[in-house]
DRENFI-131146 format. One line per field, with one value per residue (C-alpha): chain; y, x, z. Coordinates in steps of 0.001 Angstrom, whole numbers, plus 500000, padded with zeros to 6 digits. Example, Ala and Ser with C-alpha at 12.3 -4.5 7.8 and 13.67 -1.06 7.14 Angstrom:
# residues 2
chaine [A;A]
north [495500;498940]
east [512300;513670]
up [507800;507140]
***
This chain:
# residues 452
chaine [A;A;A;A;A;A;A;A;A;A;A;A;A;A;A;A;A;A;A;A;A;A;A;A;A;A;A;A;A;A;A;A;A;A;A;A;A;A;A;A;A;A;A;A;A;A;A;A;A;A;A;A;A;A;A;A;A;A;A;A;A;A;A;A;A;A;A;A;A;A;A;A;A;A;A;A;A;A;A;A;A;A;A;A;A;A;A;A;A;A;A;A;A;A;A;A;A;A;A;A;A;A;A;A;A;A;A;A;A;A;A;A;A;A;A;A;A;A;A;A;A;A;A;A;A;A;A;A;A;A;A;A;A;A;A;A;A;A;A;A;A;A;A;A;A;A;A;A;A;A;A;A;A;A;A;A;A;A;A;A;A;A;A;A;A;A;A;A;A;A;A;A;A;A;A;A;A;A;A;A;A;A;A;A;A;A;A;A;A;A;A;A;A;A;A;A;A;A;A;A;A;A;A;A;A;A;A;A;A;A;A;A;A;A;A;A;A;A;A;A;A;A;A;A;A;A;A;A;A;A;A;A;A;A;A;A;A;A;A;A;A;A;A;A;A;A;A;A;A;A;A;A;A;A;A;A;A;A;A;A;A;A;A;A;A;A;A;A;A;A;A;A;A;A;A;A;A;A;A;A;A;A;A;A;A;A;A;A;A;A;A;A;A;A;A;A;A;A;A;A;A;A;A;A;A;A;A;A;A;A;A;A;A;A;A;A;A;A;A;A;A;A;A;A;A;A;A;A;A;A;A;A;A;A;A;A;A;A;A;A;A;A;A;A;A;A;A;A;A;A;A;A;A;A;A;A;A;A;A;A;A;A;A;A;A;A;A;A;A;A;A;A;A;A;A;A;A;A;A;A;A;A;A;A;A;A;A;A;A;A;A;A;A;A;A;A;A;A;A;A;A;A;A;A;A;A;A;A;A;A;A;A;A;A;A;A;A;A;A;A;A;A;A;A;A;A;A;A;A;A;A;A;A;A;A;A;A;A;A;A;A;A;A;A;A;A;A;A;A;A;A;A]
north [499454;503135;506154;509598;512277;515825;518866;521178;524945;526762;530815;532609;536015;539230;541326;539971;542992;542974;542332;539478;537855;537611;536209;533738;532481;532426;530555;528348;527274;526876;524161;526186;525421;528987;530613;534151;536431;540130;541645;543493;543025;541111;542408;540449;540200;538859;536444;534916;534357;532752;530550;529601;528226;526745;528834;529222;532536;534317;538126;540237;539043;537586;533511;533472;529220;529463;532333;532355;528546;529886;529491;532785;535516;537954;540868;543297;546586;548428;546765;548699;547265;548209;546762;543812;540543;541784;542062;538848;537605;539016;537859;534255;534798;534074;535119;538856;538979;541586;540674;541765;539689;536788;537015;538084;534599;532463;535363;533589;534909;538046;541329;544017;547719;549212;552556;554245;557523;559945;561926;561254;557182;556705;558930;557951;553630;554979;556428;553889;550862;552890;553344;549483;548989;551175;549119;546060;544497;542121;542879;543696;546946;545409;546564;549789;550986;548436;544725;542228;541471;538016;537473;538398;535834;533671;533650;535197;535987;538333;538564;542367;543671;547911;547590;550767;549949;551560;551967;549713;546642;547553;547073;543486;542558;539905;539010;541422;542733;545071;545266;548440;551013;554591;556607;560164;561870;561395;563902;563707;561453;558267;559837;558162;555016;555423;556366;559933;559862;560800;558364;555135;556337;557529;554242;552380;554061;552975;549232;549728;549369;547095;543785;545165;543686;545536;544326;546602;550168;552621;555918;558675;562834;564212;567869;565720;567133;563736;561794;562839;563441;560021;558326;558061;556273;553138;551017;550209;548387;548889;551589;554899;557131;560479;563139;566486;570167;572157;570060;568753;564865;562855;559742;559719;562490;566202;569278;572167;574928;572800;569834;566599;564906;561330;559029;555251;553445;554631;555034;558999;561207;563957;565270;568868;569719;570848;567598;565813;565437;565998;569662;571147;571375;567858;566167;566912;565086;561792;562074;561775;558905;556921;557521;556430;552944;553078;553129;550468;548330;548798;550664;552521;556124;556427;554619;556410;559693;558352;557219;560507;562436;559989;559257;560437;561990;560241;560118;562065;563795;567192;565736;568679;568084;571305;574634;576528;580406;580717;578702;575822;573154;570390;567319;566573;563711;561984;564586;562746;564635;568173;567752;566624;569906;571927;570685;571161;574774;575595;574345;576927;579909;581785;583069;579708;578359;575014;572984;570813;568402;565205;562502;564077;561980;564846;567506;570173;573391;576011;574761;575568;579281;580872;579471;580424;583573;583612;581512;581633;583393;581470;577918;575674;572612;569157;566643;566542;567850;570921;573243;573163;574177;577198;577510;577339;579692;582273;584898;584444;583995;585804;583819;579903;577824;574519;571523;568320;566619;567213;569127;571843;571746;572598;575056;576722;576743;578228;580828;582436;582039;584719;583994;583124;581065;577594;575358;572886;570347;568949;568050;566920;564706;561279;560922;558153;560433;561496;559002;555378;556095;559142;557482;558176;561546;562281;560831;562755;566032;565353;565054;567895;569743;568444;569305;573032]
east [500446;501246;501451;500542;502128;499799;502149;499828;500666;503258;502013;504623;503351;505746;504965;503014;500844;497044;496660;499863;498321;494388;495500;497767;494608;492902;495722;495824;491887;491854;495009;498230;501594;501747;504879;504922;508354;508357;512010;510773;509353;505758;503440;501921;498985;499644;502263;499299;497308;500049;500350;496952;496272;499466;501301;504768;506406;509546;510543;513858;514240;513772;515183;515633;515493;512060;510483;512275;510290;507295;504307;503095;504002;501596;503145;501636;501365;503857;506620;507649;508749;512508;513098;515600;513680;511329;513265;514276;510993;510011;513263;512230;508961;507000;503224;503139;499475;498170;495781;492169;493192;494004;490375;488419;489229;487430;484639;481983;478798;479237;478978;482020;481883;485255;486424;489505;490883;493731;491183;488121;488112;488034;484565;483464;483812;482781;479544;478640;479454;476955;474581;474164;474020;471469;469335;469899;472368;474529;478103;481469;483873;487406;490235;492794;490424;491465;490144;491644;489410;491128;490566;487431;486441;488266;486341;482865;481980;479507;477362;478584;481483;482640;486357;488723;491326;494915;496203;499445;496708;495331;499151;498811;495656;494641;490926;489975;486596;483890;480510;480559;484073;484282;486592;486987;489150;492998;495221;499800;500459;502834;504801;508123;506614;505576;509540;507648;505841;502033;500999;501822;499691;496719;497195;496740;493869;491707;492886;489632;487471;489453;487631;484179;481410;478405;477005;478591;478875;481650;481178;483929;483508;483315;484438;487885;490527;492891;490132;488138;491487;492618;488690;488883;492285;490712;488148;485999;482645;480820;478008;479768;477807;479621;479520;479535;478684;479241;476414;473730;473647;470956;472498;474589;474599;474514;473529;472247;470653;471519;469911;471563;469820;470581;470085;470907;468942;465078;465756;465396;466319;466841;467906;469068;472874;471659;470925;474180;476074;479333;480161;482614;481905;484493;482242;478801;480954;482066;478048;477204;479349;478375;474723;474983;476440;473537;470962;472923;472821;468693;468413;465616;465928;464449;467048;469856;468471;468551;472236;473289;471342;473144;476440;479086;482579;485866;488584;491443;489825;488839;488474;486900;489008;488776;488386;490543;490144;488348;490938;489299;491943;490907;492507;493166;496014;495135;495623;499136;498934;498543;495712;494140;495002;493689;490608;490708;491715;488860;486555;488146;486089;488323;491683;493863;497430;498128;500392;502499;504923;506376;507649;507278;506023;507203;504691;504123;502960;502301;498748;497827;499601;496206;494492;497445;497446;493624;493264;496764;498017;501086;502129;503933;506104;506037;508294;512129;512746;511096;513197;510116;507763;509523;510880;506806;505669;508332;506999;503216;503033;505069;505445;506921;508658;510041;509278;509900;506981;503063;503096;505647;503891;500250;502341;503728;500341;498487;500986;500176;496742;494022;490785;488698;491027;491110;494485;494675;496733;496623;500240;500169;503044;503088;503946;506500;509614;508601;505432;504084;501220;498921;496726;499734;499730;496657;496585;499236;498274;494823;496564;498988;495225;493733;497390;497153]
up [499552;498877;501704;500305;502390;501672;502533;503892;502038;503774;505118;506209;507988;508314;511164;514386;515053;514652;511159;510981;514104;512721;509337;511113;513130;510394;508332;510736;511229;507799;507519;506747;508453;509581;510087;512000;512267;513653;513798;516932;520022;520295;522226;525297;523934;520430;522032;524125;521285;519060;521800;522001;518574;518821;516089;515401;515809;516362;517530;517194;514125;510563;510245;506502;505455;507893;505611;501794;501517;501769;499648;500072;502444;503909;504914;507015;505801;507510;506078;502948;499950;499911;502967;502289;503231;501191;498039;498170;498678;495948;494225;494860;492982;496099;495879;498889;500008;502226;505041;503288;499875;502412;505073;501314;500323;503340;504069;502076;501281;503110;501671;502461;502217;502019;502561;501629;501026;502034;505016;506315;505698;509776;510277;507045;507905;511740;510594;507787;510394;512966;510472;509694;513382;514057;511098;513321;510203;511968;510786;511972;511920;510834;509231;509236;512185;514967;514784;512136;509245;509159;512666;512652;509576;511146;515173;514364;510847;510002;506892;506971;507169;507175;506142;506013;504322;503735;500604;501583;502197;498705;497058;497974;496851;493888;494185;496993;495802;498204;497182;498030;497923;498829;497994;499669;498675;497492;498615;498803;501745;502364;499270;501391;500630;497069;495663;496603;493222;493697;490849;492561;495282;493542;491361;495303;496208;493039;493380;495620;492882;490004;491004;491278;488418;487209;490544;492535;493742;493581;495921;495196;495422;492052;493869;494115;491603;491510;491928;488813;486478;487248;486815;483524;483416;484703;483917;486663;485678;488810;489497;489716;492688;492994;495554;495247;496989;493714;491085;491524;490356;489148;490967;494150;496603;496953;499121;497809;500092;503539;502075;501559;498348;498297;494796;494270;491755;492185;496173;496847;500240;502048;504986;506566;506654;510367;511779;510993;514612;512333;511689;509581;505366;505362;507590;504878;502429;505037;505829;501839;501341;504345;503564;499975;501451;503292;500459;498547;501474;501018;504965;505214;505175;508517;509748;508190;509506;512980;512803;511159;514229;516704;515694;518443;516957;517249;520109;518418;515766;516374;519565;521984;525228;527716;527879;530650;531699;528430;525900;524151;523505;520733;519961;515845;516932;514251;511506;510191;506452;505707;504445;507428;508901;506117;507264;510773;510376;507446;510543;513431;513876;516919;517038;516857;518436;516171;517212;514379;514042;513844;511059;508152;504684;502500;503744;501323;504085;501177;501270;504626;504309;503790;506255;508479;507934;508012;511418;513094;515457;516757;515914;518034;516896;518488;516922;516465;513696;512630;509808;507258;509208;510044;506686;505695;508034;509360;506857;508116;511737;514591;517021;516078;519085;519263;522365;522787;524463;524700;527933;526405;523949;526339;528006;525543;523733;526581;527597;523895;524186;525278;526499;523238;521659;520379;521081;518057;518155;514350;513443;510018;510786;511998;515595;515585;516811;520188;520455;519928;517847;517143;519816;522298;520955;521596;525122;525982;525331;526565;530124;529326;529352;532796;534514;533545]
***
């Protein structure tokens, strides 16, 4: 009798963070031979999860012979293509995929609403999820926003996933196809990862719709110049649902005289902008995008209306902290690119002391100049290298200081502020020079405000 040994496919995962560990768990459940490798330390909660599922893993190193024998590699979104190990994997012709691609294979008949964009994607994703929950749909919030899509599919599958997706996750898809794709806007961000070529980044964003079919929907901003300039270059097969603040659209969404109108096929809903809990023009776009997503899911207009009126805004995104002796403090730590900061400044109605700086991703600060001249009386730099900020604003802002901690920044800002002013933390940069991440930066800022 002949003995047949079937080898299970070897899945190697680079990076033992949320997406890496989630993929490992799903891979293990699907019968793969899984190995997880992280060049740095692995958080205790992730160690526990890997051990619970008896998954082999290593920390603080990459053992090449255990990696280069993979049938497939899942690369965490934080690892760039120029990484030496990634180059070796590519050279051997081993397929590299992202977590959303792997999770997609095993989602069964579940539907996916995928949301990407340079700005507003977290707000839009959270509001989209809130609309689905308000309508009583059994769904999960996954992706870039916190919980691993793959882990959700492995441990608690749902009929609907609302997924926030970054360009890095889209870089390594093959078949991933959302039923509804939302592209909020495209502005220069993460150019350090795209060889400083804006076009490469734009291409990544449009990949959210590349596998869509005629049954699917593609929601995008018709007022966004970059989106509109490139739209024609891609053969998108799904149903277009643009949204606009400047023109009326027969299909999609628009705002005219303070009234939002959303139309999908034969379904139409209207709502007054003053009823949105999210304030600011950019949030009107985010709200239109999410409302359109709701209509495509067949959610009743009343439910969408209730959801838009009851949505709570997010931590670290234009989050009011407190008012100290007439000075208002706002935490917008999630503004990790210049456009986010532009939107934040645009919504300011009082004289502003702006806290800026961190790790610059190839920022062009000139787009902020007009708003800074109009609204900002002082800039407090919070970063290890602030030369570019000084260069950009030295002729327009008289008060420019450097600080090395959230505590110092808050004290300096408070010193410059008069009653009736606003201190806005909206850094336009990543946070890795002085903080663990943007949440840590926002939390330290809030703590420093409390101690004033």
